[in-house]
N, CA, C and O atoms as a GROMACS GRO file, in nm:
protein
  352
    1MET      N    1   0.165   1.002   1.837
    1MET     CA    2   0.232   0.920   1.936
    1MET      C    3   0.361   0.866   1.874
    1MET      O    4   0.360   0.819   1.760
    2ALA      N    5   0.468   0.872   1.948
    2ALA     CA    6   0.597   0.822   1.900
    2ALA      C    7   0.597   0.669   1.902
    2ALA      O    8   0.543   0.607   1.993
    3LYS      N    9   0.659   0.611   1.802
    3LYS     CA   10   0.673   0.466   1.796
    3LYS      C   11   0.801   0.423   1.867
    3LYS      O   12   0.903   0.492   1.862
    4THR      N   13   0.793   0.310   1.931
    4THR     CA   14   0.912   0.254   1.993
    4THR      C   15   1.002   0.203   1.882
    4THR      O   16   0.956   0.130   1.794
    5PRO      N   17   1.130   0.241   1.883
    5PRO     CA   18   1.218   0.194   1.776
    5PRO      C   19   1.240   0.044   1.783
    5PRO      O   20   1.244  -0.016   1.890
    6ARG      N   21   1.254  -0.016   1.666
    6ARG     CA   22   1.282  -0.159   1.660
    6ARG      C   23   1.422  -0.183   1.715
    6ARG      O   24   1.515  -0.110   1.680
    7PRO      N   25   1.439  -0.282   1.800
    7PRO     CA   26   1.572  -0.308   1.855
    7PRO      C   27   1.666  -0.361   1.747
    7PRO      O   28   1.622  -0.413   1.644
    8ILE      N   29   1.793  -0.348   1.772
    8ILE     CA   30   1.892  -0.403   1.680
    8ILE      C   31   1.889  -0.555   1.691
    8ILE      O   32   1.892  -0.610   1.801
    9ILE      N   33   1.881  -0.620   1.577
    9ILE     CA   34   1.877  -0.766   1.574
    9ILE      C   35   1.995  -0.816   1.493
    9ILE      O   36   2.012  -0.779   1.377
   10ALA      N   37   2.078  -0.900   1.554
   10ALA     CA   38   2.192  -0.960   1.485
   10ALA      C   39   2.143  -1.084   1.412
   10ALA      O   40   2.099  -1.180   1.474
   11LYS      N   41   2.150  -1.082   1.280
   11LYS     CA   42   2.107  -1.198   1.200
   11LYS      C   43   2.216  -1.303   1.201
   11LYS      O   44   2.328  -1.278   1.155
   12ARG      N   45   2.183  -1.420   1.252
   12ARG     CA   46   2.275  -1.534   1.257
   12ARG      C   47   2.200  -1.657   1.207
   12ARG      O   48   2.168  -1.746   1.286
   13PRO      N   49   2.173  -1.662   1.075
   13PRO     CA   50   2.088  -1.769   1.022
   13PRO      C   51   2.142  -1.909   1.048
   13PRO      O   52   2.262  -1.935   1.039
   14ILE      N   53   2.050  -1.996   1.079
   14ILE     CA   54   2.080  -2.139   1.092
   14ILE      C   55   1.998  -2.208   0.985
   14ILE      O   56   1.875  -2.207   0.988
   15VAL      N   57   2.066  -2.268   0.891
   15VAL     CA   58   1.999  -2.340   0.783
   15VAL      C   59   2.053  -2.482   0.782
   15VAL      O   60   2.173  -2.504   0.768
   16LYS      N   61   1.963  -2.577   0.795
   16LYS     CA   62   2.001  -2.718   0.792
   16LYS      C   63   1.925  -2.784   0.678
   16LYS      O   64   1.824  -2.730   0.633
   17PRO      N   65   1.971  -2.899   0.632
   17PRO     CA   66   1.895  -2.968   0.528
   17PRO      C   67   1.755  -3.000   0.577
   17PRO      O   68   1.734  -3.026   0.695
   18TYR      N   69   1.659  -2.996   0.486
   18TYR     CA   70   1.519  -3.024   0.522
   18TYR      C   71   1.512  -3.159   0.593
   18TYR      O   72   1.568  -3.258   0.547
   19GLY      N   73   1.443  -3.161   0.704
   19GLY     CA   74   1.427  -3.284   0.782
   19GLY      C   75   1.529  -3.298   0.894
   19GLY      O   76   1.518  -3.390   0.975
   20VAL      N   77   1.627  -3.209   0.899
   20VAL     CA   78   1.730  -3.215   1.004
   20VAL      C   79   1.715  -3.090   1.089
   20VAL      O   80   1.759  -2.982   1.049
   21GLY      N   81   1.653  -3.104   1.203
   21GLY     CA   82   1.633  -2.988   1.289
   21GLY      C   83   1.516  -2.903   1.241
   21GLY      O   84   1.457  -2.929   1.136
   22MET      N   85   1.485  -2.805   1.318
   22MET     CA   86   1.373  -2.716   1.287
   22MET      C   87   1.428  -2.591   1.223
   22MET      O   88   1.502  -2.516   1.287
   23THR      N   89   1.393  -2.567   1.100
   23THR     CA   90   1.437  -2.447   1.030
   23THR      C   91   1.316  -2.384   0.964
   23THR      O   92   1.203  -2.428   0.984
   24TYR      N   93   1.339  -2.280   0.888
   24TYR     CA   94   1.228  -2.205   0.832
   24TYR      C   95   1.134  -2.288   0.745
   24TYR      O   96   1.018  -2.252   0.729
   25GLN      N   97   1.182  -2.400   0.689
   25GLN     CA   98   1.096  -2.480   0.602
   25GLN      C   99   0.973  -2.534   0.676
   25GLN      O  100   0.869  -2.556   0.615
   26TYR      N  101   0.986  -2.556   0.804
   26TYR     CA  102   0.876  -2.614   0.882
   26TYR      C  103   0.768  -2.512   0.917
   26TYR      O  104   0.662  -2.549   0.966
   27ARG      N  105   0.795  -2.386   0.894
   27ARG     CA  106   0.703  -2.281   0.933
   27ARG      C  107   0.581  -2.270   0.842
   27ARG      O  108   0.476  -2.223   0.886
   28TRP      N  109   0.592  -2.312   0.717
   28TRP     CA  110   0.490  -2.282   0.616
   28TRP      C  111   0.409  -2.405   0.578
   28TRP      O  112   0.462  -2.516   0.568
   29ASP      N  113   0.278  -2.385   0.556
   29ASP     CA  114   0.196  -2.493   0.506
   29ASP      C  115   0.195  -2.488   0.353
   29ASP      O  116   0.262  -2.404   0.294
   30ALA      N  117   0.118  -2.576   0.290
   30ALA     CA  118   0.118  -2.585   0.144
   30ALA      C  119   0.071  -2.455   0.077
   30ALA      O  120   0.110  -2.428  -0.037
   31GLN      N  121  -0.010  -2.376   0.145
   31GLN     CA  122  -0.058  -2.249   0.090
   31GLN      C  123   0.034  -2.132   0.126
   31GLN      O  124   0.000  -2.016   0.101
   32LYS      N  125   0.149  -2.163   0.183
   32LYS     CA  126   0.247  -2.062   0.223
   32LYS      C  127   0.198  -1.972   0.335
   32LYS      O  128   0.234  -1.855   0.343
   33HIS      N  129   0.114  -2.028   0.423
   33HIS     CA  130   0.071  -1.957   0.543
   33HIS      C  131   0.158  -2.002   0.660
   33HIS      O  132   0.185  -2.122   0.676
   34ALA      N  133   0.202  -1.908   0.739
   34ALA     CA  134   0.281  -1.945   0.857
   34ALA      C  135   0.193  -2.019   0.956
   34ALA      O  136   0.081  -1.975   0.986
   35TYR      N  137   0.241  -2.129   1.007
   35TYR     CA  138   0.163  -2.204   1.106
   35TYR      C  139   0.245  -2.241   1.228
   35TYR      O  140   0.195  -2.310   1.316
   36ALA      N  141   0.369  -2.197   1.235
   36ALA     CA  142   0.450  -2.237   1.349
   36ALA      C  143   0.551  -2.131   1.387
   36ALA      O  144   0.601  -2.056   1.303
   37SER      N  145   0.579  -2.126   1.514
   37SER     CA  146   0.689  -2.048   1.568
   37SER      C  147   0.734  -2.124   1.692
   37SER      O  148   0.652  -2.188   1.758
   38TRP      N  149   0.862  -2.119   1.724
   38TRP     CA  150   0.914  -2.200   1.832
   38TRP      C  151   0.964  -2.113   1.945
   38TRP      O  152   1.025  -2.008   1.922
   39VAL      N  153   0.939  -2.158   2.066
   39VAL     CA  154   0.988  -2.086   2.183
   39VAL      C  155   1.059  -2.188   2.272
   39VAL      O  156   1.005  -2.293   2.304
   40HIS      N  157   1.181  -2.155   2.311
   40HIS     CA  158   1.258  -2.237   2.403
   40HIS      C  159   1.307  -2.148   2.516
   40HIS      O  160   1.326  -2.028   2.497
   41THR      N  161   1.325  -2.205   2.632
   41THR     CA  162   1.386  -2.132   2.743
   41THR      C  163   1.534  -2.162   2.743
   41THR      O  164   1.575  -2.279   2.750
   42MET      N  165   1.615  -2.058   2.736
   42MET     CA  166   1.760  -2.079   2.739
   42MET      C  167   1.804  -2.098   2.884
   42MET      O  168   1.772  -2.016   2.971
   43LEU      N  169   1.877  -2.204   2.909
   43LEU     CA  170   1.926  -2.230   3.044
   43LEU      C  171   2.071  -2.188   3.061
   43LEU      O  172   2.127  -2.200   3.170
   44GLY      N  173   2.131  -2.139   2.955
   44GLY     CA  174   2.270  -2.096   2.961
   44GLY      C  175   2.283  -1.958   2.901
   44GLY      O  176   2.206  -1.867   2.934
   45THR      N  177   2.380  -1.942   2.813
   45THR     CA  178   2.406  -1.813   2.752
   45THR      C  179   2.354  -1.807   2.609
   45THR      O  180   2.322  -1.910   2.548
   46LEU      N  181   2.347  -1.687   2.557
   46LEU     CA  182   2.305  -1.667   2.418
   46LEU      C  183   2.402  -1.737   2.323
   46LEU      O  184   2.359  -1.805   2.229
   47TRP      N  185   2.532  -1.721   2.346
   47TRP     CA  186   2.631  -1.784   2.259
   47TRP      C  187   2.630  -1.936   2.274
   47TRP      O  188   2.652  -2.007   2.176
   48GLY      N  189   2.606  -1.986   2.394
   48GLY     CA  190   2.597  -2.131   2.414
   48GLY      C  191   2.478  -2.189   2.341
   48GLY      O  192   2.487  -2.297   2.283
   49THR      N  193   2.365  -2.118   2.343
   49THR     CA  194   2.246  -2.163   2.272
   49THR      C  195   2.270  -2.157   2.122
   49THR      O  196   2.229  -2.248   2.050
   50ASP      N  197   2.336  -2.052   2.075
   50ASP     CA  198   2.369  -2.039   1.934
   50ASP      C  199   2.452  -2.160   1.889
   50ASP      O  200   2.426  -2.219   1.784
   51THR      N  201   2.551  -2.195   1.968
   51THR     CA  202   2.636  -2.310   1.936
   51THR      C  203   2.556  -2.439   1.934
   51THR      O  204   2.570  -2.520   1.843
   52TYR      N  205   2.471  -2.458   2.035
   52TYR     CA  206   2.391  -2.581   2.044
   52TYR      C  207   2.300  -2.598   1.923
   52TYR      O  208   2.292  -2.706   1.866
   53PHE      N  209   2.231  -2.491   1.883
   53PHE     CA  210   2.141  -2.500   1.768
   53PHE      C  211   2.216  -2.531   1.639
   53PHE      O  212   2.157  -2.584   1.545
   54ARG      N  213   2.343  -2.499   1.632
   54ARG     CA  214   2.422  -2.522   1.510
   54ARG      C  215   2.475  -2.665   1.499
   54ARG      O  216   2.521  -2.704   1.392
   55PHE      N  217   2.471  -2.744   1.606
   55PHE     CA  218   2.516  -2.882   1.597
   55PHE      C  219   2.428  -2.956   1.496
   55PHE      O  220   2.306  -2.941   1.498
   56PRO      N  221   2.488  -3.036   1.407
   56PRO     CA  222   2.409  -3.106   1.305
   56PRO      C  223   2.300  -3.196   1.362
   56PRO      O  224   2.194  -3.210   1.301
   57ALA      N  225   2.323  -3.256   1.478
   57ALA     CA  226   2.225  -3.349   1.535
   57ALA      C  227   2.114  -3.281   1.615
   57ALA      O  228   2.019  -3.347   1.655
   58THR      N  229   2.125  -3.150   1.639
   58THR     CA  230   2.025  -3.082   1.720
   58THR      C  231   1.895  -3.069   1.642
   58THR      O  232   1.891  -3.007   1.536
   59GLN      N  233   1.790  -3.129   1.696
   59GLN     CA  234   1.659  -3.129   1.631
   59GLN      C  235   1.572  -3.018   1.688
   59GLN      O  236   1.453  -3.038   1.712
   60ALA      N  237   1.630  -2.901   1.708
   60ALA     CA  238   1.556  -2.789   1.764
   60ALA      C  239   1.616  -2.659   1.714
   60ALA      O  240   1.733  -2.653   1.676
   61CYS      N  241   1.536  -2.556   1.715
   61CYS     CA  242   1.580  -2.422   1.686
   61CYS      C  243   1.468  -2.328   1.731
   61CYS      O  244   1.364  -2.376   1.775
   62THR      N  245   1.486  -2.203   1.721
   62THR     CA  246   1.384  -2.105   1.754
   62THR      C  247   1.411  -1.980   1.672
   62THR      O  248   1.521  -1.964   1.618
   63ASP      N  249   1.313  -1.894   1.661
   63ASP     CA  250   1.327  -1.776   1.576
   63ASP      C  251   1.431  -1.678   1.630
   63ASP      O  252   1.518  -1.631   1.556
   64TYR      N  253   1.422  -1.648   1.758
   64TYR     CA  254   1.508  -1.546   1.819
   64TYR      C  255   1.562  -1.594   1.952
   64TYR      O  256   1.504  -1.681   2.016
   65GLY      N  257   1.675  -1.538   1.992
   65GLY     CA  258   1.729  -1.556   2.126
   65GLY      C  259   1.767  -1.419   2.179
   65GLY      O  260   1.815  -1.334   2.105
   66ILE      N  261   1.747  -1.398   2.307
   66ILE     CA  262   1.778  -1.269   2.369
   66ILE      C  263   1.875  -1.295   2.484
   66ILE      O  264   1.848  -1.375   2.573
   67GLY      N  265   1.989  -1.225   2.479
   67GLY     CA  266   2.089  -1.240   2.583
   67GLY      C  267   2.037  -1.196   2.719
   67GLY      O  268   1.955  -1.105   2.729
   68GLY      N  269   2.087  -1.261   2.823
   68GLY     CA  270   2.047  -1.229   2.960
   68GLY      C  271   2.166  -1.189   3.044
   68GLY      O  272   2.273  -1.157   2.992
   69THR      N  273   2.148  -1.191   3.173
   69THR     CA  274   2.252  -1.143   3.264
   69THR      C  275   2.382  -1.224   3.254
   69THR      O  276   2.490  -1.170   3.278
   70LEU      N  277   2.373  -1.352   3.219
   70LEU     CA  278   2.493  -1.434   3.205
   70LEU      C  279   2.576  -1.395   3.083
   70LEU      O  280   2.691  -1.437   3.070
   71ASP      N  281   2.518  -1.316   2.992
   71ASP     CA  282   2.584  -1.280   2.866
   71ASP      C  283   2.667  -1.153   2.873
   71ASP      O  284   2.725  -1.113   2.772
   72GLY      N  285   2.675  -1.089   2.987
   72GLY     CA  286   2.758  -0.970   3.001
   72GLY      C  287   2.720  -0.862   2.902
   72GLY      O  288   2.607  -0.812   2.904
   73LEU      N  289   2.814  -0.825   2.815
   73LEU     CA  290   2.788  -0.719   2.716
   73LEU      C  291   2.677  -0.756   2.618
   73LEU      O  292   2.623  -0.668   2.551
   74TYR      N  293   2.644  -0.884   2.608
   74TYR     CA  294   2.537  -0.928   2.518
   74TYR      C  295   2.401  -0.935   2.587
   74TYR      O  296   2.304  -0.981   2.527
   75ASP      N  297   2.392  -0.889   2.709
   75ASP     CA  298   2.263  -0.882   2.780
   75ASP      C  299   2.169  -0.791   2.700
   75ASP      O  300   2.199  -0.673   2.678
   76GLY      N  301   2.058  -0.846   2.657
   76GLY     CA  302   1.961  -0.770   2.578
   76GLY      C  303   1.982  -0.776   2.428
   76GLY      O  304   1.897  -0.730   2.352
   77VAL      N  305   2.094  -0.835   2.384
   77VAL     CA  306   2.118  -0.850   2.240
   77VAL      C  307   2.026  -0.959   2.186
   77VAL      O  308   2.006  -1.062   2.250
   78ILE      N  309   1.971  -0.934   2.067
   78ILE     CA  310   1.879  -1.029   2.004
   78ILE      C  311   1.947  -1.094   1.884
   78ILE      O  312   1.998  -1.025   1.796
   79PHE      N  313   1.949  -1.227   1.881
   79PHE     CA  314   1.995  -1.303   1.765
   79PHE      C  315   1.872  -1.353   1.691
   79PHE      O  316   1.779  -1.406   1.752
   80GLU      N  317   1.871  -1.336   1.561
   80GLU     CA  318   1.765  -1.396   1.477
   80GLU      C  319   1.824  -1.517   1.408
   80GLU      O  320   1.913  -1.504   1.324
   81TRP      N  321   1.773  -1.634   1.442
   81TRP     CA  322   1.823  -1.758   1.383
   81TRP      C  323   1.741  -1.802   1.263
   81TRP      O  324   1.796  -1.859   1.168
   82ILE      N  325   1.612  -1.778   1.266
   82ILE     CA  326   1.524  -1.816   1.156
   82ILE      C  327   1.456  -1.691   1.105
   82ILE      O  328   1.387  -1.622   1.180
   83ASP      N  329   1.476  -1.661   0.979
   83ASP     CA  330   1.415  -1.544   0.916
   83ASP      C  331   1.271  -1.578   0.879
   83ASP      O  332   1.246  -1.662   0.792
   84ALA      N  333   1.178  -1.512   0.944
   84ALA     CA  334   1.036  -1.541   0.922
   84ALA      C  335   0.987  -1.500   0.783
   84ALA      O  336   0.877  -1.538   0.743
   85THR      N  337   1.066  -1.424   0.710
   85THR     CA  338   1.022  -1.381   0.577
   85THR      C  339   1.061  -1.478   0.467
   85THR      O  340   1.013  -1.465   0.355
   86ILE      N  341   1.148  -1.575   0.498
   86ILE     CA  342   1.191  -1.673   0.397
   86ILE      C  343   1.084  -1.781   0.384
   86ILE      O  344   1.035  -1.835   0.483
   87ARG      N  345   1.050  -1.810   0.261
   87ARG     CA  346   0.954  -1.919   0.234
   87ARG      C  347   1.024  -2.023   0.145
   87ARG      O  348   1.103  -1.987   0.058
   88PRO      N  349   0.994  -2.151   0.168
   88PRO     CA  350   1.057  -2.256   0.086
   88PRO      C  351   1.007  -2.250  -0.058
   88PRO      O  352   1.049  -2.331  -0.141
   0.00000   0.00000   0.00000
């Protein structure tokens, strides 16, 4: 059986100091087991959400964002904001 190819993912890491916003540090427990993933509904565009998550005061983030119809050429493009393989 043929495997579905992995989609192209644009890596756009968001790293904030620990305690400011949700970043990869919050994903891991003391034993380095993943215990969290975040899901948000985007009410605007992929680029607008990217900008919002990058504001220093924004106390939110999510692993991935996928462009929609409002994004034109970016419809279906995936941004990875938090790399799930990074451990603190």
